[in-house]
C-alpha positions as CSV (number, residue, x, y, z in Angstrom):
1,M,-15.0,17.7,-1.3
2,T,-18.5,18.7,0.0
3,S,-19.8,17.9,3.4
4,S,-22.2,15.3,2.1
5,A,-19.6,13.7,0.0
6,R,-17.2,13.5,3.0
7,S,-20.1,12.1,5.1
8,R,-20.7,9.3,2.6
9,A,-17.0,8.6,2.3
10,L,-16.8,8.2,6.2
11,T,-19.9,6.0,6.3
12,G,-18.3,3.7,3.7
13,A,-15.0,3.7,5.6
14,L,-16.7,2.8,8.9
15,A,-18.5,0.0,7.1
16,A,-15.2,-1.4,5.9
17,F,-13.9,-1.2,9.4
18,G,-16.9,-3.3,10.6
19,L,-18.3,-0.3,12.5
20,S,-21.4,1.8,12.0
21,V,-22.2,5.5,12.9
22,G,-24.9,4.0,15.3
23,M,-22.4,1.7,17.0
24,I,-20.0,4.6,17.6
25,M,-22.8,6.8,19.0
26,A,-24.0,4.0,21.2
27,S,-20.6,3.1,22.6
28,G,-19.5,6.1,24.6
29,A,-21.7,8.8,22.8
30,L,-18.9,9.8,20.6
31,S,-19.7,11.4,17.3
32,P,-18.0,9.7,14.3
33,A,-14.6,11.2,13.4
34,S,-15.3,13.1,10.2
35,A,-14.6,16.4,8.7
36,A,-18.3,16.5,8.0
37,T,-19.5,16.3,11.5
38,W,-17.9,19.4,13.2
39,P,-19.9,20.5,16.0
40,T,-21.7,23.8,16.7
41,A,-20.5,25.6,19.8
42,S,-22.8,26.0,22.6
43,G,-21.2,29.3,23.4
44,S,-17.7,31.0,23.5
45,Q,-15.4,32.0,26.3
46,A,-12.1,33.9,26.0
47,V,-9.2,32.4,28.0
48,T,-6.4,34.8,29.1
49,S,-4.4,32.4,31.3
50,T,-4.1,28.8,31.3
51,I,-7.0,26.8,33.0
52,S,-5.8,24.0,35.2
53,V,-8.1,20.9,35.1
54,S,-8.2,17.9,37.5
55,G,-10.8,15.2,37.8
56,T,-13.4,15.3,35.0
57,K,-14.6,18.4,33.3
58,D,-17.4,18.3,30.7
59,Y,-17.6,21.7,28.8
60,G,-20.9,20.9,27.0
61,M,-19.4,22.0,23.6
62,L,-18.3,25.3,24.8
63,R,-15.7,27.0,22.6
64,L,-12.5,28.2,24.4
65,Y,-10.2,30.6,22.6
66,G,-7.1,32.4,23.6
67,S,-7.0,36.1,24.5
68,G,-4.3,38.4,25.9
69,D,-1.1,36.5,26.4
70,L,-2.8,33.3,24.9
71,G,-4.2,35.3,22.0
72,T,-1.3,35.7,19.5
73,G,-2.1,32.6,17.4
74,S,1.6,32.2,16.8
75,Q,3.8,29.1,16.4
76,D,5.8,30.0,19.4
77,E,7.2,26.8,21.1
78,D,7.0,28.6,24.6
79,Q,3.5,29.8,24.7
80,G,1.1,28.4,27.2
81,P,-1.9,26.0,26.6
82,I,-5.5,26.9,26.9
83,L,-6.0,23.9,29.2
84,E,-3.4,22.1,31.5
85,L,-4.6,18.8,32.7
86,A,-3.3,17.2,36.0
87,A,-2.4,13.5,35.9
88,G,-5.6,11.4,35.6
89,A,-7.8,14.3,34.3
90,V,-10.6,13.8,31.9
91,V,-11.9,16.7,29.5
92,K,-15.1,16.1,27.5
93,N,-17.0,18.0,24.8
94,V,-15.0,21.1,24.2
95,I,-14.0,23.1,21.2
96,I,-10.8,24.8,21.1
97,G,-11.2,27.8,18.9
98,S,-8.8,30.5,17.4
99,P,-6.4,31.7,18.7
100,A,-5.6,28.3,20.1
101,A,-2.3,29.0,21.7
102,D,-0.6,25.7,22.5
103,G,-3.9,23.8,22.9
104,I,-4.0,21.3,25.7
105,H,-1.2,20.0,27.8
106,C,-1.4,16.7,29.7
107,L,1.0,16.5,32.6
108,G,0.5,12.8,33.0
109,S,-2.2,10.2,32.0
110,C,-5.3,12.0,30.7
111,T,-8.4,11.4,28.5
112,L,-9.6,13.8,25.8
113,Q,-13.0,12.8,24.8
114,N,-14.8,14.6,21.9
115,V,-12.5,17.5,21.7
116,W,-12.2,19.6,18.6
117,W,-9.6,22.0,17.4
118,E,-10.9,24.6,14.8
119,D,-7.6,26.1,13.9
120,V,-4.6,24.4,15.7
121,G,-1.9,26.8,17.1
122,E,1.5,25.4,17.8
123,D,0.1,21.9,18.7
124,A,-3.4,20.6,19.4
125,A,-2.3,18.7,22.4
126,T,1.1,17.9,24.1
127,F,1.5,14.8,26.2
128,L,4.1,15.1,29.1
129,G,5.1,13.0,32.1
130,S,8.1,10.8,32.8
131,S,6.5,7.5,33.8
132,S,6.3,4.6,31.3
133,S,3.0,3.6,32.8
134,N,1.4,6.9,31.6
135,V,-1.5,6.3,29.1
136,Y,-3.0,9.3,27.1
137,A,-6.3,8.6,25.3
138,V,-7.8,10.7,22.7
139,N,-11.4,9.4,21.8
140,G,-13.4,11.2,19.1
141,G,-13.0,14.7,17.9
142,G,-11.0,16.4,15.2
143,A,-8.5,19.0,14.3
144,K,-8.0,21.5,11.4
145,E,-5.3,23.6,10.1
146,A,-2.2,22.4,12.0
147,S,0.7,23.9,10.1
148,D,3.1,21.7,12.1
149,K,1.9,18.8,14.4
150,V,-1.6,17.9,15.6
151,F,-0.3,15.8,18.7
152,Q,3.1,16.2,20.1
153,F,4.3,13.3,22.4
154,N,7.1,14.5,24.6
155,G,6.6,12.4,27.6
156,A,6.9,8.6,28.3
157,G,4.2,6.0,28.0
158,T,1.4,5.1,25.5
159,L,-0.7,7.4,23.4
160,N,-4.0,5.9,22.0
161,V,-6.0,7.9,19.5
162,S,-9.2,6.7,18.0
163,N,-12.2,7.9,16.0
164,F,-10.5,11.2,15.1
165,A,-10.5,13.4,12.1
166,A,-7.5,15.6,11.0
167,Q,-7.7,18.0,8.1
168,T,-4.7,19.9,6.7
169,F,-1.7,19.3,8.9
170,G,2.0,18.6,8.9
171,T,2.3,15.5,11.1
172,F,-0.7,14.0,12.9
173,V,1.4,12.5,15.8
174,R,5.0,13.1,16.4
175,S,7.2,11.5,19.0
176,C,9.6,14.3,20.1
177,G,12.6,14.1,17.9
178,N,14.9,16.4,20.0
179,C,13.6,16.8,23.5
180,K,16.2,17.2,26.4
181,T,14.9,14.0,28.0
182,Q,14.0,11.2,25.6
183,Y,11.9,8.1,26.3
184,K,10.5,5.1,24.5
185,R,7.1,6.0,23.3
186,T,4.2,3.7,22.1
187,I,1.6,5.1,19.7
188,N,-1.7,3.4,18.7
189,L,-3.9,4.8,16.1
190,N,-7.2,3.4,15.2
191,S,-10.1,4.6,13.0
192,I,-8.4,7.9,12.0
193,E,-9.6,10.0,9.0
194,A,-6.8,12.1,7.6
195,T,-7.8,14.7,4.9
196,Y,-5.0,15.9,2.6
197,K,-3.1,18.1,2.8
198,G,-0.9,16.3,5.3
199,S,2.7,15.2,5.2
200,R,2.8,12.3,7.8
201,I,0.4,10.3,9.9
202,V,3.0,9.4,12.5
203,G,6.7,10.1,13.2
204,I,8.6,7.9,15.7
205,N,12.3,7.5,16.9
206,T,13.6,4.1,16.2
207,N,16.8,4.7,18.3
208,Y,14.7,5.1,21.5
209,G,12.5,2.0,20.7
210,D,9.4,3.8,19.7
211,S,6.6,2.0,17.9
212,A,3.4,3.0,16.1
213,T,0.6,0.7,15.3
214,L,-1.9,1.9,12.6
215,K,-5.3,0.4,12.1
216,A,-8.3,1.5,10.0
217,I,-6.6,4.7,8.7
218,T,-8.5,6.5,5.9
219,I,-6.7,9.1,3.9
220,V,-9.0,11.3,2.0
221,G,-8.1,13.3,-1.1
222,D,-4.5,12.2,-1.5
223,T,-4.8,10.9,-5.0
224,S,-1.0,10.8,-5.5
225,K,-0.4,9.1,-2.1
226,K,2.0,11.7,-0.9
227,M,1.2,11.3,2.8
228,I,3.6,9.1,4.6
229,P,1.9,6.7,7.0
230,C,4.9,6.2,9.2
231,Q,8.0,8.1,9.1
232,K,11.0,6.8,11.1
233,Y,13.7,9.1,12.6
234,I,16.9,9.0,14.6
235,G,16.0,11.2,17.6
236,N,18.5,13.1,19.8
237,N,18.4,15.1,23.2
238,T,20.6,18.0,21.9
239,G,17.8,20.0,20.2
240,A,19.2,19.4,16.7
241,E,16.8,18.5,13.9
242,P,16.5,14.6,13.9
243,T,17.6,12.8,10.8
244,T,15.2,10.5,8.9
245,N,15.6,6.7,9.1
246,G,13.2,5.3,6.4
247,T,9.5,4.9,6.1
248,G,7.0,2.1,5.9
249,A,5.8,-0.9,7.8
250,D,8.6,-3.2,9.3
251,G,6.8,-5.1,12.0
252,T,8.9,-3.5,14.8
253,Y,8.7,0.3,14.7
254,C,5.9,0.9,12.1
255,K,3.3,-1.7,12.6
256,Y,0.6,-1.9,10.0
257,A,-0.5,-3.9,6.9
258,S,-1.4,-2.4,3.5
259,S,-5.1,-3.2,4.3
260,D,-4.9,-0.9,7.3
261,I,-4.6,2.1,5.0
262,T,-7.6,3.1,2.8
263,Y,-7.5,5.9,0.3
264,K,-10.7,7.7,-0.5
């Protein structure tokens, strides 16, 4: 699909959601989540060791990319992130380039505002922390080329993702299926544009009481409707691959109506 066609598709989708591009720009200055609106970097900076962030950091659309130990571009589960956010930290207006290492780690509640991943490494962002009161917010931005997951939810609490574009990925959001310590996790997705290829929008563990609420999800280019909106699993804490436990809305674990999924 061309950039102009994607832009037209997004505009139509936003109208269906009762939103407009102007409304999104006016409310928080977030660009609309579309594969057609990828930003131009203001500059580029190599990152050879993880940057620790506390408080609020606005990068002004600087591109950060891995180098040295962070520059392998592999799918290694043990590689470090480009950015590590302390509890309560806010990161704004940054592009994670390639190599992306393990993207961004949030050690507790955090906010990622207008963050873009050009070529996801292991994961775009991983959400950590043991408190059920943790709230992780992703507002605006997008991610491309995630061979596995875009967002990995390992910690406890609630993850809210809105106005975000994902293009070519395995799973958009995954509640960890085999972490050593498991939690109940709540996932809320609103105004998401998922461009095929992608396997799953969200994966959750029913046996730990996870839930996922999907609203205003637009799936682009999936004419055969192969992408699964909500995949249920039986998670474990042994490191074994979790088994599947069905798909589709059920009002308890996977919460959405057919009208919440639009195909373009």
